[in-house]
N, C-alpha and C positions, 0 to 999 in steps of 0.2 A: 743546138747549142745547149749545154747543160750548165746548171748552176749548182754550186756546192751548198748543201743544206746540212744543218746539224742533225745528228741522229737522236732519236728519243733517248731519255735517260735509262740507263741499265744499272744494275748493282755493280759495284766496283768502280763507278765513275765519279769524278768530281765535276764541279760546274764547268771548268775549263775544257773538259773532254767533250762538251756539247758543241764546241766550235769546230768547224772543219779542220781536220788534222793536217799539219804541215810543220816543217822546221821553222818557217817564218813565224807561224803562230806561236810556237814554243819560245822562240827567242824574244818575240814581242811581249809575251806574257811574263817571262823572266825579268826582262828589263823594266817593263811596266810595274811589276810588283816591287822591284827595288826603288823605283822612282816614287811610287805611292807611299812606301814606307818612309823615304826621305822627306817627302812633303809633309806627311803626317807628324813626323818628328818635330817639325817647326811649330806645330800647335803645342806650345809648351807653357806651362805655368810653374814658376819657381815655387818650391816648398821651403819655408823657413827652417833652418837647422839641418838641411841636407843638400848635398851637391847634385841630387837626382831630382829633376823636375817631373811633374805630371805631363805626359805627352800623349798624342794620338798614335805614336809609333807602335805601341804594344797592340792596339786594336788592329791597325793596318797589317802588321806582320802576321797576326793570327788569321785574319781574313785572307791574306795572300796564301798562307799555307793551306787553309781549308779549301779555298777556291781552286788552287793550282795543283794540289796533291803534294805528296812528300818530295818527289824528285824535283819538280819545278819550284816548289816552295823553298827547298834547300838551296837550289841554285840562285834563286832570287835574293834570298837573305844573305847568301855568301857574297854575291855581287855587292849588295848594300854594305856589308861589313868590310870587305876588302877595299872598296872604293873609298869608304869613309876613313879607314885606317891609313890609306894612301894620301889623304888630304882633301877629298871632296867634302865640303862643309855641309853635310846633310844629316849629321847626328843631331840630337836634341839641341835646340837653340843655336844652330849653325856651327856646332863643334865638329871637329874631326880628330883623327889620331887614336891610337890604341892606348895611350897613356892616361886618358881621362878616367876618373874613378868610376864612371858609369859604363865603361866599355864591356864589363862583364854582362850587363843587361843585353848588349848587342849580341854577344855570344849566345846568351839565353834565347834571344829572338830567333836566331838561326836554328837552334835545337827545337824550340817550341813549334816553329812553322813546319818543321819536318814531322814532328810527332802528330800535330793536329791534321796535317795532310794525310798521314797514314790512317788516322782514325776516320777522316772524311771518306776515304776509299771504302771503308767498312760501314758507311751510312751514318756516321756520327753527326752529320750536318743536316739531316733530313727531318729531325723532330726537335722541338724546343728543348726538352730536357736533356737529350743526348748532346745537343749543341752546347748547352750550358756546361755540361760535364767536360766536354772536349776543351772548351775555352778555359775553364778553371784549371784543368790539367796543364794546358799551355802556359798559363800565368804562373803556376807553381814551378814549372821548368825554368821560366825566365828568372824567377827569384832564386832558385837553387843555384844558378850560375852568377847572377848579379850581386846578391848580398855578400857571398864570400869574397868576390873580386873587390867589392867596395871596401870590405874590411882590410884586405891586403893592401890595396892601393892607398888607403888613407891612414892605416895604422889603428883603426877603430877596433874595439873589442867586438866579439860576436854579438853581444847584447846591444851595443851601440849601433852596429851595422843593421841589425834587425829593426831597431827603433827609427833609424834614419832612412833605411832602404827598403823597408817592407811595410811596416805599420801604417804610415801615412797614405799608402796607395790602395789599401784593401777595399775601401768603399768605392773608389773609382773603378777598380777592376771588376767589382761585382756589377756595377752599372754597364761596363763594357760587355760583360758576359750576357747580361740581360738584353742589350741591344742586338748582339749576335743571335740570341735565342729567337728574336723576331725576324731578323734579316735573312739568315741562311735558309731556314725552312720555307719562308715566304718565296724566296727565289726558286726553290725546287718546285713549289706549288705552281708558280707562274710558268715555269718551263713545262710542267706536266699538262697544263691547259693548252699548250700550243700544238 
């Protein structure tokens, strides 16, 4: 009787590739990543003066992309976005639908998860500073989609959208990047010891 074991880490792999390969694994990872992002979105703190709360959704989406890689990360966040747009109440604060002023951030999460997943395949999640760079790039992508959408959806000027949809979140995003700096390289070190 043989048991499936994970292969040792190789260049070009992401953390999810260390699990025994199968379609069931990939489907479970994609669905699990969407659910994780939806659950993390419920960790929301309203910010006065903006319709965009501080959530755990950004951190979850970037971790999903990094851990699953670009392809599975894209599919996971596409599932999250499509299900939420169709009415599943798992956007921030139990919201759903594409009409919300913060839906542009959801689109940004999809793009960011794909980008950081591609960077992870190139080893961007294996050292603290490269991880921080990947996370900050992912956050920039989220804002590049979210802030203009916020401006269009609410009729805000560009400067008002930046003030409401970017500035209040910079410190929190720096903390999220710092957390990722510790978690992802530590996960790779743990795997390397096995």
